[in-house]
C-alpha positions in Angstrom: 0.0 0.0 0.0 1.3 3.5 -0.8 0.6 6.5 1.4 -1.1 9.4 -0.2 -2.1 12.8 1.3 -5.1 14.7 0.2 -6.8 17.8 1.3 -10.5 17.8 2.3 -12.6 20.7 3.2 -14.2 20.6 6.7 -17.6 19.4 5.4 -16.1 16.6 3.4 -14.1 15.4 6.4 -17.2 15.5 8.7 -19.3 13.7 6.2 -16.7 11.0 5.7 -16.2 10.5 9.4 -20.0 10.3 10.0 -20.3 7.7 7.2 -17.3 5.7 8.3 -18.5 5.7 12.0 -21.9 4.6 10.9 -20.4 1.7 9.1 -17.9 1.0 11.7 -14.9 1.6 9.5 -12.0 4.0 9.2 -12.0 7.1 7.0 -9.1 5.6 5.0 -10.9 2.3 4.4 -13.9 4.2 3.2 -11.9 6.5 0.8 -10.2 3.4 -0.7 -13.5 1.8 -1.3 -14.9 4.9 -2.9 -11.8 5.3 -5.1 -12.0 1.6 -6.1 -15.7 1.9 -7.0 -15.1 5.1 -9.0 -12.1 3.7 -10.9 -13.9 0.5 -11.7 -17.0 2.1 -13.1 -18.9 0.2 -10.5 -20.4 3.2 -8.9 -24.0 2.3 -9.6 -25.0 1.1 -6.2 -28.5 2.8 -5.8 -28.9 1.8 -2.3 -25.4 3.1 -1.4 -26.1 6.3 -3.2 -29.3 6.9 -1.4 -27.7 6.1 1.9 -24.9 8.7 1.1 -27.6 11.3 0.2 -29.5 10.6 3.4 -26.3 10.7 5.5 -25.3 14.0 4.0 -28.7 15.6 4.6 -28.1 18.7 6.8 -24.4 18.7 6.4 -24.4 22.3 5.2 -27.1 23.7 7.5 -24.5 25.9 9.4 -22.9 27.2 6.3 -23.8 30.7 5.1 -25.6 30.7 1.8 -23.7 32.5 -0.9 -25.4 35.7 -1.8 -26.2 35.7 -5.5 -26.6 38.9 -7.4 -28.6 39.6 -10.4 -27.2 37.9 -13.5 -28.2 36.6 -16.8 -29.4 33.3 -15.3 -31.6 34.9 -12.7 -33.1 37.3 -15.3 -33.9 34.3 -17.5 -35.5 32.4 -14.7 -37.6 35.5 -13.8 -38.8 35.7 -17.5 -39.7 32.0 -17.5 -41.6 32.4 -14.3 -43.7 35.3 -15.7 -44.4 33.4 -18.9 -45.6 30.4 -16.9 -47.9 32.3 -14.6 
């Protein structure tokens, strides 16, 4: 096995730790499995995906929402809303 260092943001580390603890595994073991699945193309485990979504629910509740100014996208969405109503 070869040692590799990666940088995770705080939310990624918390989510990985929560998932690993829930499965009774280490963060490293979980990362290796996720990498293996991604590299093999076998990342089509619907139950696992739904579990990951469920486990990550609320992970960003304490993060500040990014303020989004008016831009072309928001103008377009406003026009579409007015057309549909």
